[in-house]
VEXVO-973808 format. One record per atom (N, C-alpha, C): residue in one letter; x, y, z. Coordinates in steps of 0.001 Angstrom, whole numbers, padded with zeros to 6 digits, always signed. Layout:
BEGIN
AXYZ/...
***
This chain:
BEGIN
M-000588-015954+009926/M-000193-015638+008557/M-000993-014443+008063/S-000436-013714+007167/S-001038-012491+006634/S-002278-012794+005793/R-003209-011849+005836/R-004326-011868+004901/R-003952-010906+003775/V-004102-011355+002532/V-003741-010546+001376/V-004994-010306+000542/D-005337-009025+000374/D-006478-008638-000449/D-005954-008026-001737/F-006372-008593-002859/F-006060-008032-004176/F-007241-007187-004625/Y-006981-005921-004897/Y-007993-004998-005411/Y-007693-004790-006889/V-008612-005237-007740/V-008409-005166-009185/V-009234-004007-009740/L-008542-003010-010237/L-009189-001823-010789/L-009556-002046-012257/P-010617-001392-012735/P-011020-001542-014134/P-010234-000640-015087/T-009360+000204-014562/T-008603+001152-015379/T-007132+000748-015424/S-006350+001510-016174/S-004926+001178-016291/S-004021+002363-015994/T-004504+003333-015221/T-003678+004498-014926/T-003054+004399-013535/P-001770+004720-013420/P-001118+004702-012102/P-001835+005619-011102/H-002386+006724-011581/H-003072+007653-010678/H-004240+006966-009959/D-004997+006142-010665/D-006131+005452-010037/D-005666+004492-008945/R-004539+003816-009172/R-003988+002940-008136/R-003569+003756-006914/R-002952+004893-007163/R-002501+005753-006055/R-003689+006287-005252/V-004737+006704-005937/V-005928+007214-005236/V-006558+006104-004397/L-006638+004906-004942/L-007167+003785-004164/L-006296+003530-002935/A-004987+003640-003096/A-004085+003480-001945/A-004406+004506-000868/C-004675+005734-001278/C-005025+006791-000319/C-006344+006470+000389/K-007322+006001-000347/K-008628+005669+000245/K-008502+004525+001250/L-007757+003486+000885/L-007554+002366+001799/L-006766+002796+003027/T-005790+003668+002818/T-005001+004197+003935/T-005893+004959+004893/E-006734+005817+004351/E-007625+006609+005195/E-008540+005706+006026/K-009080+004686+005406/K-009974+003767+006116/K-009234+003062+007260/A-008060+002530+006978/A-007285+001833+008010/A-006831+002789+009108/W-006393+003990+008723/W-005942+004982+009693/W-007085+005362+010635/R-008276+005547+010095/R-009434+005888+010941/R-009792+004754+011896/Q-009400+003537+011560/Q-009638+002386+012431/Q-008497+002188+013430/G-007549+003125+013440/G-006459+003086+014405/G-005310+002172+014053/M-005208+001793+012797/M-004134+000900+012377/M-002928+001689+011864/N-001745+001104+012018/N-000544+001641+011393/N-000533+001173+009943/V-000195+002085+009044/V-000204+001774+007616/V+001144+002145+007010/Y+001693+001212+006249/Y+002898+001474+005481/Y+002531+001341+004012/I+002704+002424+003243/I+002463+002387+001805/I+003812+002126+001147/H+003932+000957+000561/H+005191+000538-000053/H+005175+000902-001532/T+006123+001740-001937/T+006229+002163-003329/T+007452+001514-003966/G+007622+001752-005260/G+008747+001162-005965/G+009935+002076-006146/S+009809+003367-005743/S+010909+004298-005987/S+010737+005577-005169/D+011805+006381-005140/D+011724+007699-004495/D+010681+008567-005184/T+010633+008502-006504/T+009675+009313-007261/T+008251+008954-006875/E+007954+007659-006854/E+006605+007201-006488/E+006277+007594-005047/T+007243+007484-004162/T+007032+007890-002773/T+006639+009364-002707/G+007331+010219-003459/G+007017+011650-003479/G+005625+011934-004014/I+005217+011223-005064/I+003884+011418-005640/I+002808+011035-004634/V+002974+009885-003995/V+001977+009427-003018/V+001968+010344-001799/D+003138+010788-001374/D+003242+011719-000248/D+002368+012948-000494/K+002470+013544-001665/K+001663+014722-002009/K+000194+014375-002164/L-000086+013243-002772/L-001474+012846-003029/L-002257+012593-001743/L-001587+012129-000698/L-002280+011886+000572/L-002916+013162+001133/W-002417+014325+000743/W-002995+015598+001190/W-004104+016088+000261/T-004124+015591-000982/T-004990+016216-001985/T-005945+015268-002703/F-005937+013976-002386/F-006704+013019-003182/F-008205+013236-003114/R-008656+013896-002073/R-010089+014135-001893/R-010259+015475-001199/Q-011300+016203-001577/Q-011611+017482-000932/Q-011728+017267+000579/G-010985+018032+001350/G-011061+017923+002808/G-010298+016748+003396/S-009520+016051+002577/S-008792+014898+003103/S-007674+015363+004036/F-007440+014562+005059/F-006357+014851+006000/F-005873+013537+006577/I-004750+013085+006107/I-004137+011872+006643/I-002727+012250+007075/P-002519+012430+008374/P-001169+012769+008824/P-000220+011611+008510/H+000880+011927+007878/H+001809+010898+007456/H+003204+011502+007306/E+004140+010619+007043/E+005523+011045+006847/E+006187+010033+005925/K+007241+010455+005265/K+008040+009513+004483/K+008817+008637+005455/S+009025+007396+005081/S+009744+006473+005972/S+011195+006871+006161/T+011715+007732+005287/T+013101+008189+005415/T+013249+009347+006403/A+012144+009831+006930/A+012192+010921+007918/A+012903+010431+009174/S+013388+011356+009937/S+014083+010986+011173/S+013096+010334+012139/P+013593+009501+013046/P+012702+008879+014027/P+011877+009907+014808/A+012449+011067+015091/A+011701+012115+015810/A+010548+012644+014963/E+010767+012799+013647/E+009729+013321+012755/E+008577+012334+012567/R+008880+011060+012624/R+007827+010069+012398/R+007329+009416+013694/E+007749+009963+014824/E+007435+009379+016127/E+005942+009186+016361/D+005130+010173+016069/D+003690+010083+016324/D+002887+009704+015085/M+003559+009331+014014/M+002873+009012+012772/M+002376+007569+012787/S+001192+007366+012236/S+000694+006004+012072/S+000588+005637+010595/V+001007+006570+009715/V+001051+006304+008281/V+002417+006733+007752/L+003096+005792+007098/L+004379+006073+006474/L+004339+005657+005008/V+005115+006375+004187/V+005230+006074+002764/V+006704+005882+002444/G+007042+004805+001761/G+008429+004588+001388/G+008610+003356+000534/H+009869+003060+000209/H+010124+001880-000610/H+011198+000959-000029/G+011498+001133+001218/G+012424+000224+001891/G+011689-000526+002991/N+012444-001038+003925/N+011835-001721+005061/N+011185-000709+005996/P+009974-000972+006438/P+009307-000066+007382/P+009865-000260+008795/P+009634+000722+009670/P+010029+000538+011071/P+009299-000664+011677/E+009866-001215+012716/E+009317-002433+013322/E+007891-002293+013822/N+007480-001097+014249/N+006135-000946+014800/N+005067-000780+013726/F+005421-000879+012450/F+004457-000757+011357/F+004166-002127+010770/R+003312-002890+011458/R+003019-004245+011005/R+001513-004525+010934/D+000688-003470+010962/D-000753-003702+010823/D-001116-003917+009353/V-000926-002885+008537/V-001331-002924+007127/V-000201-002409+006248/V+000056-003128+005159/V+000951-002628+004121/V+000138-002572+002832/I+000221-001426+002166/I-000435-001232+000871/I+000678-001200-000163/N+000634-002141-001096/N+001732-002305-002033/N+001453-001645-003375/L+002286-000662-003724/L+002243-000032-005041/L+003448-000439-005886/S+004263-001308-005363/S+005453-001788-006068/S+005085-003012-006911/L+005941-003337-007867/L+005724-004545-008662/L+006228-005793-007946/D+006970-005611-006864/D+007494-006724-006076/D+006719-006844-004773/P+006737-008017-004146/P+006104-008125-002824/P+006783-007164-001844/P+006031-006582-000933/P+006658-005687+000043/P+007583-006453+000978/P+008638-005797+001465/P+009541-006486+002391/P+008800-006872+003664/L+009129-008025+004176/L+008573-008520+005437/L+007054-008687+005399/F+006474-008938+004223/F+005014-009007+004112/F+004396-010032+005048/E+005138-011097+005350/E+004596-012152+006206/E+004412-011686+007654/E+004978-010546+008018/E+004838-010026+009377/E+003611-009122+009550/Y+002960-008767+008452/Y+001796-007873+008514/Y+000519-008658+008758/Q-000425-008002+009437/Q-001757-008589+009572/Q-002462-008595+008226/R-002359-007460+007497/R-003049-007305+006217/R-002093-006753+005172/V-002235-007278+003958/V-001507-006771+002800/V-002557-006409+001756/A-002473-005193+001224/A-003371-004771+000148/A-002554-004649-001129/E-002920-005441-002123/E-002265-005417-003426/E-003194-004713-004401/L-002692-003689-005083/L-003501-002904-006007/L-003060-003223-007428/V-003974-003802-008198/V-003665-004236-009551/V-004628-003551-010506/D-004067-002979-011578/D-004930-002363-012581/D-004829-003151-013886/Q-005313-002583-014965/Q-005369-003284-016241/Q-004113-003139-017096/D-003113-002417-016617/D-001839-002341-017314/D-001231-003751-017358/E-000781-004171-018539/E-000317-005556-018705/E+000841-005901-017767/T+001795-004996-017598/T+002919-005263-016693/T+002439-005391-015256/V+001574-004499-014836/V+001049-004530-013468/V+000275-005830-013231/R-000532-006235-014204/R-001305-007484-014077/R-000382-008700-014007/T+000604-008760-014886/T+001523-009898-014919/T+002287-010014-013602/E+002814-008894-013121/E+003548-008916-011855/E+002610-009217-010679/G+001367-008757-010763/G+000371-009073-009733/G+000114-010565-009643/R+000050-011222-010781/R-000135-012687-010781/R+001051-013389-010116/K+002249-012886-010387/K+003441-013472-009756/K+003389-013303-008239/R+002984-012115-007785/R+002896-011880-006338/R+001819-012778-005721/Y+000729-012965-006427/Y-000341-013846-005949/Y+000228-015242-005671/M+001026-015742-006600/M+001620-017074-006427/M+002585-017112-005243/V+003353-016040-005053/V+004265-015978-003902/V+003461-016067-002605/Y+002403-015282-002507/Y+001578-015290-001297/Y+000924-016654-001091/K+000453-017239-002167/K-000193-018556-002077/K+000796-019597-001572/Q+002020-019573-002112/Q+003046-020525-001688/Q+003427-020333-000221/Q+003271-019109+000285/Q+003590-018826+001688/Q+002425-019161+002623/G+001295-019572+002062/G+000149-019964+002878/G-000705-018801+003358/C-000607-017655+002700/C-001408-016494+003083/C-002875-016714+002727/E-003745-016090+003483/E-005181-016080+003178/E-005389-015048+002073/L-005918-015477+000931/L-006047-014612-000237/L-007505-014301-000552/E-007748-013058-000945/E-009076-012654-001392/E-008912-011625-002509/T-009792-011707-003507/T-009762-010794-004635/T-011035-009966-004682/H-010880-008659-004892/H-012009-007740-004990/H-011935-007053-006357/K-012883-007332-007225/K-012916-006675-008538/K-013748-005412-008410/L-013105-004280-008604/L-013761-002986-008447/L-014393-002548-009765/E-015459-001809-009645/E-016159-001309-010833/E-015838+000160-011053/A-016005+000594-012288/A-015717+001993-012629/A-016690+002935-011976/
***
């Protein structure tokens, strides 16, 4: 069963959640894991796609949108999108959507990013209950400013 880590940010800006997603992606990618960043829309996918190149001075995380052709994403270990990921992407999913990511039970790790925005918090609590009902191993990390 999947391990689900909830990262609770002290702020309420979408940008802070996106930057945390980039940091977690970089850490997992450096450990040789496949990472799928699940977003809620095409717009969010585009923002995260650009941010992966610029979130930190000197950052470099090779990635592709999940809608890219199989040839374009062949050597990629990081994908960003809002649909179902390819079958070989089952190490880590980082969720930026308000809904649970598709096929979450097939991942080794799920990272849920929750900030202080009331909608994000409320939907995060709902996802927590879904994971709990599915028997996932849950852990919460409260981050400081």
